[in-house]
N, C-alpha and C positions, 0 to 999 in steps of 0.2 A: 580427363580427356586431354590431351594433348587439341590444341586448334590448330589447323593447317596454316601456314603462313601466309600463303593467298586470302585466305578468307578473315586475318588478325586483324585489330585494331591499328596494331601497328603498321602493315601493309596500307591499310584504309586510309591514314591520318598522312603514312608517308607520299601516297600517291597525290591529295589532294595539294598537299605541299610541293609537290615537282612540278603537278600543271599549271599551280600561281606561279613559280618560278621561272616556267616556259611561256608562259604569257606574259609576265616581266620582260624577261629576254628580247622574246620577237619583238616587242611594241621598241625596247632599247637599242634595239638596230636598226627599224625602221625609221624611228628618229634620227640617228646616226647618220645614215642614207641622204634624210633631204638636209640634214645641215651640211653636209658636204658636199651636196649639189648649189646651198645658196653659197657655201666658201668658194666653190668655183667660180660661179660669177662674180663674185667679190675679185678673188686674183688678176679675172679678164681686165677688170678696167684697171687694176695697179697695175698690171705687168705689161698691158699694151699697149692702152691708151693713153694715161698718163702722162710716162715717159717722153712720149712722141709730142703731147704739148708744151711739157717744160722746153721741150728741146727743140722745138718751133719757137715759144717766145725769146729763147736764151740766142738766138738766129737775130729773130726783130730789134733785140736787143744790141748785139755787137754790130749789126748794118747802121745803129743807129749813133754808137760811138763812133765810125767809121766817118758817118757825114759829122760829126764834131768835130773829128780831128782834120778833114778838109776843110769845116770853115775856118778852123787856127792856121790850117796853111794857108789860106787864101788871105788872112790876116796878118799875115808875116812871120806867125811863130811855125817854124819848118819842123826843128828838130824835137819840139813836145808831139808836133801834130804827126808828123811822121814816126816815130815811136808808138806812137798814142793808135795809127794807122794800123804799124806794122803786128800791134800786141792784138788787137782787134779780128784782124784776117787771122792769126795762128787760132784763138778761139770759135771762130767760126766754123773753120776746117775739122779741129775737135768737136765741136758741136755736131755737124752735118753728118760726121762721120760714124756718131752713137745713131740719130735718128735714122740713119740710114739702115744702121746695126738692130735697129729695136724689134722686138716681137712682130710678127705681123707682115716685117718690113723684107729682113733677111732672111728668115728661113724659107724664102717663097723660091723659084727658080729665075734664072734670069729673063726666059721667055715670056714667063706668068707676070715677073717685076714690071716687067717695060708696057702690060697688058693694063696694070692697076693701076686705078687714078691716082692712089697714093704716091706708086710711083712715078709718074709722068709729074707730078706737081715737085718731088725733091729734081728731076731731073732737070724739068724746067728751072728750079730755083737755084739749083749749082751751073747750067748754062748761064743766066742770068747774072749769076754772083761772077762769073769770069768774065762777062764783058763788064761788069761794075768796075772790076778790077782795070781792066784794060782802059776804060777813058779816064778813072782816078789816076792813075800812071800819066796819061794829058793832062791831065789837070795841074798837076803838083808839077812835070815839067814847066807849063806856063807861068806856077809859082817860082819856081827854081829862077826863071828868067827876069821875073821881075814883074813880067806880064799880068800882076794883078785883078785888074779889070775885067782883061779878056778871060781868064779865069772864072769868075764869079758867072762872065756871060755863060762859057764854057759847062759852069757846075747847073748854071739855072737850065739849060736848054739840050747838057746831052747826060749829064749825072745823075742831076735828079731823078729822072724818069727810071733808069736804072735802079734805083732805090726805091723809090715810091711801088715798082711791079715784083721787087724783092718782099717789101713788107705784106702786097695785096696778096704773094702768094703766101708768106709766112702765116696771114689772119685766115688765111681759105682754109690752108689744113691745120690750123685750131680748129674754126667751126669742123671740120670735119670730124675730125677727131674729137671731138665736144658730142657732134651726133653721134659717135659709134659707144662715146658714154651714156650718154643719154638713153638710146637700144639698150646697150646692157643694161644698164639700171632698170629700166622698166624688164626685163627680163630678169635681171633679177630679186625685184619685188613680186611679180608671177612667179619665181621656183619659189621666195618665202610666201607666198601666200598659200602654193600647192603644199608646202610645206606643213604649215599650218592645219591645214585640212587635213593634210592624210596622217599627223602626228593625234589631232581629234578624232579621229575615223577612227585613228589603232586604238586612242585610249578609248573610247566607247563601247569599241568589240571587245577589250580585254577587260572591261568593268561589267560588261554584258555573261563572259567567260566567267568571270572570278565568281557574280552572283550566283551562276548555272553551278560552279563547283564547288561553293560555300551550302546552297541547297541540296542538292547529292550527299555531299557530307554532312547534313545536319539531319536529312533522312535517312541514310545508312548508321550514323551514330548516335546524334544528337537525341533523336526523337524515341529510340529505342529505351536510350537510356532514362529519358522522362519520363517514360508509360513506366519502366521499373521503378523509378525513385515514389511516383505514385502509388503504385499497387503497394510498393511496401509499406510507404506511409497508409492506407486501409487496414495491411496488414497487420499492421504496428498496432494499429486502433479497434481491433479485435477482431473485424474479418478474415478471419479464415478459412473459411470456403474460396478464399479467390485464388484463380492461376495466373501465371505471368506465362502471355503466348509472344513469344518474339521470334519471327521468321527468319532472322537473320544467323549465320553460323559463326560469330566471333565469343568474343570473351564475354562480350553482356549476353549471350543466348546462353552459353556457359552457365552463368553467374546465374541467371531466371534460372535456369533446372535446377542449379543445386538450392535456390528460396522457394521452390515449388516444393522439394522434395524435404525441405524443414516448415512450411509451412503445412505438409502434409500429416508429420510426426507431433507435433504442434497442437495439431487440430486432435490428432488423436488421443494427445495426453491432458488437453482440456476437457476431452470428451470422458476420461478416466479419471480427471479432477472431477469433474461435475458431479459423476456418478458418486464418487467418494464423499463429495462435497454434502449432495442431501441427502446418501447414507448419512454422515454421523449428524445432522441437521435432524434427522428425525429420530437418532436416538438420544440427542440431545433433547429435542422436545417431549419426546416420551419419559427420559430421565425427570425433568421438569413438572412434568403433566404428574408422574406419579409421586414424587413427595409432596407429603401434607404439609409443609410451612409452604405459607404465601412468597411466593416468588414474582417479582418486577424485574424487566430488563429493559434498559434503556440505553441510545445513541448517545453519543458527545453533547448533543442539542436536548437533552434530556425530555425527547420524542420515545415512546414504550415503541417497545418491538417483539414482545413475549408477555405474557402474565398465564401461569400456571392456572387450574381447576381452583384450588384454596384461595389464591388472590382473587378473584372473582367473587367467591361466596361470601369473601370478609367484605369485598369493599362494595355487595353487589352489583357488577359491575360485567359486560361481555367482553372478552378478548376482540372478538371482530371489530366490536364499538368504536374499539380505544388504540387498537396500532397502529403508529404512526401517527397520533395526537401528543400532544406535550401532554406530558405528567399533570401540570395546573389544569388543564384544561378536562380530565377526566371524573372530574367529583370526588377527586380521592380522598381520606383523611389530610386535616391542616399540618400537624406532628409532623406525617410520610413526607410532605411539599417541604416540613423545612428541613428536613434531611437532604434531599436532595439540591435545597437551594445553599447550604452548606461548601465553602470554598474547598475547605478538605476532606469534605463529606464522610465526617467521623460524626456520629449522633453527640450534639452537646445537648443533651436533656438531664432534667434534675432527676431522674430515676433512671437505671439501666432498662427498662420495661417499660411497655405502654398498654395501657389499659384498654381492652375492646371488650363491647357487649356483643356478643355471637348469639343465637338460637335460645335467647331468654337466659345466659350464664354469661360470667366474667370470665376470660378468657385475658392471660397475660405474653405478650409479645417481645422478644429481643429483636432492634433490627441490626443487622449485620449489612456493611456496604461493601464491597468489592469492586476491583475497576479493573477493566478489561482490556490487556494494556494493548495498545497502536502496534502495527509492524514498522512503523518509522518515528516510535517513538510518540510521547504524552497518553492522551487517555481515548482507549476504542470504543469504550462505553462503560454502564453502569450497573451492576447487578445487586439487588438487596432482598434478604431475605427476611423474615422477620419467622424466628425461630422459638414456636410456643412453649412455651418453657412456664407454662399454668401447674403443672403438676408441681414442680419443683416451689413453687411459689406457696403453693397450696400447704407442701411439704415444711417449708420455714413457716409458715402461720402459725403450722400445727407446733412447731420445734418454739417458735415464741410463746405461744400460747402455753406450752407445758412448763419453759425454763420461767413465764411471768407466776403461773403456779407454784412452781416448785418452789420461786423466790418468794410469794406471798407466805406461804407455808411457813417460809425458815425466818421469818420477822420473827414470829411470837416469839419459837424456841431460842432465837440468838439473842433475843430482848434479857429472856429469862436467864440465861446461862451469863450474857453480859452484868446483870442485877448478878449475881449469887457470885461471880467472881471479884466484882468489887466489894461484897458486902464482906468476904471471907478474907481479901486484902485488907482492908480497914481493920480486921482485928473486931469486930461483933460477936461472934461466936466462939470466940477464945484465939489468943494467942497462935502466931505462926511462925514458923522455922525461916530461917533463910533460907532453906534451899524448898523449903513450902512457897517462900512469896516469888521465889526464879520463874516456878511453874504456873504460879496463876500471874507472873506476869506475862510468860509465855502464852497462857491460855488468853489472856488480855488479848494481845496482838490479834492474834490469831480471831476473837471474836471480832475485832474491827475488821480485820481486812473482810471477815466474809459478809461483817455489815455492809461494808462498803460494796462490795461485789453484789449484794442484793440490791443495794440501793441504786446501783445502776443498771442492774437487771428489768428492776421493774422501770425505771425512768427508760429505756431501750423501749420496754415490750408498753408503754403508755404511748409514747411515739411513733409505734408502729404502728397502735389500732388506731393514734387518732383519739383516745380516750383521757387526751393530757388537757388541764384549763388552763387555756390563755388568759393572760392578762392584757391590754390595751392600754399601755401608759405613753404618754410622751417622755422621752429618755432622753437624759442631755448625758451625751457621749462622753465630754471630757468628764464629769463627776462619776462616772458607772468606774472608767479606768481606774482613775485615782482613787475609788474606795475598791475595786477589786485588787488594787497591787500594793496597797497600806498594806496586809499583813505580812505580805513575802519581802517586803523592806531590810527586815529582819533575815533571814533562811538567804538571801540575795548576798546579806552582808556576810554573815557566818562563811557565806563558800567563797567569797571572793571574785562573785564577778556583779559588776557593774550593770544598774539599772536605768534604762533610759528611757524617757518619754518624749516623744515630738507630735505634739495633737497643734492640729489647725485653727487659731483662733475661730471663734462665731461658728461652728460648726451648727448645722439644723439639727433637729430632735428626732430622732427615731420614735417610732410608734412600735410597740411590743413590751414583753414582759423581763423588765429589769435583773430577776431575776434568775433567768435561762442566758440572758444576754452576757451576764456578773460570771458566771459559771464556764461559757464557752469562753472568755477571755482568762480566766482564772486557771482554765484548761492548757490554754496554749502555753501561757508566761510559764505556768510551773515544768511542763516540756521539755521548753526551753531551758529553763534554769537548769531540769536534771540531765539533759544531754551537751552540760557545757561546761567546761574545768575554769576552776581557776583562774582566775586572771583574763578572763572572757566578756563578751558583753551579751546585755540582751536589751532588745531595743524595738520599743510600741509606736506605731506610728498610725496616728490617724487623721484623712483628709476627705475634702468634698469631693467626689469626681462624679461625670457621667450622671446626675441626678443618684446619685446613692454615696454612702457614705462607704470607704475602702480603710479597712483597720487593717494592719501588718504587723506580726512578729516575728522581729527575727534576730537571729544567734549567733556566734559564731563557734559552735561547738562542732560535735564530729560529723554532723551531715546523712543522708541517707543515701544508701547506697541507690544506682538507679532500678534494680530487680524491685524496689520494693512500693519506687513513689505511686504505682496505680495501686497498690494495694494497702497504702498506710491506713486508708478512712473507712477497711474492710472490717467484719466481727472477729474482737480475736486476735487483731493483727498488732504485735509489738516488735519492733524496730531493738534490740539490746543484746550488748556483750553481754559473753557469760558471764564476768565477775558483778553485774550491774543489778541491783537488790533494789526490786519497787514493789512492798509491798502493798495487797489490794491490789493490786493495778491485773488485768487479764486483757485487754488491750479492746476497750470499749468505750474509753473515753472520745476518740476525735471519732468514732462512729455516730455518741451523741451529738458530736458538737456538729458533724456536718447534717444532721437530722433537723435540728434547732432550726441551724441557720438555712436550709432550704423550704422549712414550716415559715419562715417569713419570704419567699420570694428570693433569698439571698443565695452564693454560690461562694465554694471554700478552697480553697486550692495548695499547691506545697510547689517550691521551688528550692533545690537541694543539691548542694556540690558537697562529695563528700571530701570529709575530712576538713573543709573551709566555714562550713552552717549549713542553717534551712531556714526560709522563709515563708511562714502560713498567713495566708493573705484572704480575707472573708470584705465580700460585698454584699451589702444591705440597703435594698430600695429606698430612698425615701417616699414617705406618705404624698399626695394630689396636692394636701394644702399646705406643705411644707415649700414643693416645689412652685404654687402659686405665688 
């Protein structure tokens, strides 16, 4: 809607400026008028009185010059005296004419001029001067006849009174003009005071009018804008129920009406969104509650926001008692707290499963952590799901038990077959042909392969069932490594791969089973040799670090593809090419090595770059007496 021009902000602002400009112009005109009055008074002094004073003083000075000329004549210097007298006479008449024509004298009529005191004085000066000239002529006549003494007496008795009368009239006229100048000066001061007061009053009135104008301007423009701004701020903070009430009919009012429409639409949209959010929240809570796995939802500060019924039963807590509290203050299992405390929120547990006792039976739970993304980036929350994998664990145990039983049953027939093959190859039961010997040799290799497989399966079954016998011996790490790799020097030399040992001096002793630790080292070194081509290098490093022994086996072989790095320690996983031959290997070596290391409370991992090499590292904690 178009705002009428007379109600628009432009008209209001322009009107305010016009009023202020009019006030300033009025004050300026009033000041100019008063200063003009003051200028006029000063001009009166300069044009009317001051020239008269100068002319009268000049006439008095001229008479003195003539007296001086008469003195020179009486002293015998007639030529110079006469010349000076005539020059003074001309100057006197010239000045007298200027004084007679001065403003205030020449502008009056003849009748009024004779009646004025100033005109009468000038007339008396003129007549006295005429008499002065007459007696001066008589004096000069006496002097020209050489009657100097008589001339001096005549000067003192006759001429001198005339000159004195002229001087007195001149000085009296000067005094009259000075009085007039003083009177004009007083009038000028009075005019100046009046002008100052008038300008000051005008300035005060202008200031008052300006203040009134500004107040009205603020009332009609600024206050509605400020009210609009404050209401908009409150609306921005969520007060969508507010409305802007503006009583004007300008652009601010139009903007307020548009804001009210927008606020109403936002309020309706928010109500709709709230209904959707509440509905979605109820759906999410219902879904979470219906999930059989235990679920804990926390905010970025690890305050519990939601737990489902399975988590309540597992940890023996109630949702209403723990919601809003930190997960560390709710009596939850310490292993769960370790998962939440991890900076990367990835379970760093020795086992991928957590064992719990629930309703008199053992259950296995696999923790899965997911971050809730934030709209502004970063972490908006954390969701922990404890997936129940008990049935899979039991199935895995059944499988392991079955494999252990089958492997145990395989040992006796394999031993018998192996012995029979050895007897036949030795010819104890009669000679064998070349073809028969090749068949027996192949059977021997297969027996050895099966024997190795059965041995590894039995060892893995013992490790998983905790039925293996552990010996605790003080182990010299350097001696174990050197003894383990000693039989491997020949295979390394035959393949053309360098074997390098970098073992730190004075390593602390470990507490464990020498045979098991030697088996782990041998398996890692054999794998490095198997996957390193001729000209490559295998390096074994051992050092003390962070209250533990860190042992690394590094090679320059083909490396491991990234997709296998997380699976390399799983059962029956082998990373090999189609042309690789590894008799007796089914991918259990690294699994067994991991089990052995973890039995000692250690950790094993791998870092690898494809076609550049791999580094298998294991960390074994030192016993307490070694730390002391």
